[in-house]
N, C-alpha and C positions, 0 to 999 in steps of 0.2 A: 424543392419546397421553399417558399419565400419566408422571410423573417417573421412576417405577420402570421403565417400558417404555423410556423414553429412555436411562436408565442402562444397561439390558441391551443395547440397540442400540449404545451407545457402547462398552461393554466388549468386545462381540463384534468390533468393528472397530478397536480401538485399535492393534493391531500393523500393520494395513493402513495407517492414517493415518501412523504413524511411518515406514513403508516409503516412502510418498510423500515425506515430508520428507527421508529419506536419499537418494532418487533426485534430488531437487533439489540437495542438498548436493554430490553428485558432480560437478555442473557448475560449482561455485563455487570460489573460491580458498580456501586453508587457513584464512584468518582468520575464516571463518564457522563458527560452532559448530553442530553437528547438533542439540544440545539445544535451542537457540533455535528452530530450524525445527520440531522435533518439538512444542514447546510451541504454536507457531502452528497446526500441523496439528491438535493436540488441541482447541484453542480453537474453531477453525472447524468441526471435526467436531461438537462439542457444539452449536454454533449450528445446524448442519444437522439434527441430531436433532430440534430444535424445529420446523423447517420441513417435515420429511419426513412424508408422509402415505401410510401403507401401503395405505389404501383408495382411493387415486387410481386411477381407471379406466385411466390410461395404464400403470400397473403397473411403473414403473421400480424396480429394486432399489436399496437404499440406497447401495451403492458407485457405481452409475451416477449416482444423484442427487447424491452428495457429492463425487465425484472432482475436478471442475473447481473447486469451492469450496475444497477443502482444498489442492490444488496452487496455486491462485491466491493463497490467504492466505500460503503460504510464499514465493512470488515477491514479493508485495507487501511482506513484511517485509524482504526483501533490498533492494528499491527504497528503502524508508524509510531503512534503514541507510546505503545508498550516498548518499542525499541528505543525511542528517545529517552524514556524514563529509566530504562535499564542501563543505558550507557551514559546518560547525563544527569539523571535524577530529575524529579519533577521541577518544572519551571527553571530550566537550566539558565544560568546567568554567569558568564565567565567572570564578571567582576565580583561575584559573591563567593567564589571558591576560596577556601582557606588553603593557600598554596603550601603551607607548612604541614598539612595533614597527609600528604602523599596521595590525595585523590587524583591529582593530575597524572602522577606516575602510574597509578592503577589504570586510569582510563587510557593512557598512552600504551600501556602494556596490552590491555584488552584489544585495542584497535590493531596493534602489531600482530597479535595472535590471529585475529580474524583475517587480516589482510594476508598473512602467510597461509592460513588455511584455505582461503579463497583461491590463492595462487596455486595451491596443490591439488585443486580439483582436476579431474581427468580432462585431457585436451578436447575431447568430444563435447565438453560442456563450456566451450569458449564463450559463447554468447551469454550463457547463464552467469559465468564469471564476470563478464562486463556489466551485466545488469546489477549484480550484487555490489560490485565496486562503485558504480555510479550512484546507486540508491543509498547504500550504507556509508560508504567512505566519502563520496562527494556530496551527499545529502540531497540528491535530485529526487523529486517525486517520480513515481513510475510513469506518469503520463509524459514527463519530459524525457525520461530514459527511452520511452517508445519512440519519440520524435527523433532523438539522437541516433537510435539504431535503425531508423526508418522501418518501423514495424507498428502494429496496432497496439493499443492499450492492453487488450485481451492477451495478445501474444507476449507482451512484456510481463504481465502478471503470471502467465504460465511459466515463462523462463525463470522468473523470480522464485516461484514455488519449487520448481525442479532444482534450482540452485540451492535453496534452503535445505531441501531433503538431502541432497548430496553433501552439503556442508555439515549437517547434523551427523550423517553417517561417518564422514571423515573424522570429525571431532570425537565421536564415540570410539573409533578405532584407536585414537590417541589417548583414550581414558579421560576425556574432558567432557563434562556436562554441567558447567556452572549455571546457576539460575539465570544469569544474564542472557543466556542463549536459548531460553524457552520461548520460542516464537509461536 
C-alpha cells in the first residue's frame, strides 16, 4: 500500500478512531483529557494502516482489523499515565521535589521492591520480566520494547499483561498490596 493509499484510509477512518477514544474516555475520571486519548487513537490507527493488507484472503475490513489495536492503545496510555502518577505523582518534575521530605527515598524503595519482585518471577516468564524491566524501570514505551525484543506490539502487550498478573500474584504472596501497584 502506498503512502497516498494509507493517507486516504487514515482520513476515511479518522472520526471512527476518535469515537473509540471518546468511548474509552467515558469510563475514566474527569482528569483524563479526551484529546490525549484521541492522539493515541490516531497514532495507532496510522500504524495499523501500515500493517493492513486489503488483499489478504481472510478479507477483514479495516475497522475490524484496527479496532482492538486502536482501543488497546488508548487503554495503554491510561495505564502508563496511572503508573507514572502512582510512582512520580502528577506532572513529575525532579526539580520540584522537596528532597527533605523523604519522597525520593520512598520512590527509590518502591522501585527497588518492584525490581526485586520482577527478578523473582519464574524463569519461564523471562520475556515478561524483560518487558516489565524495560517498560517500567527504563521507561520505554511498549512499542519500543517490542522493537528491542524483535516482536510485535501486540505480543509485547500480551507479555506485559502476563508479567503484571504474575507480579501481582507474587506481591500478594508476600503480603504486599499497596495502592501504588493497582494497575
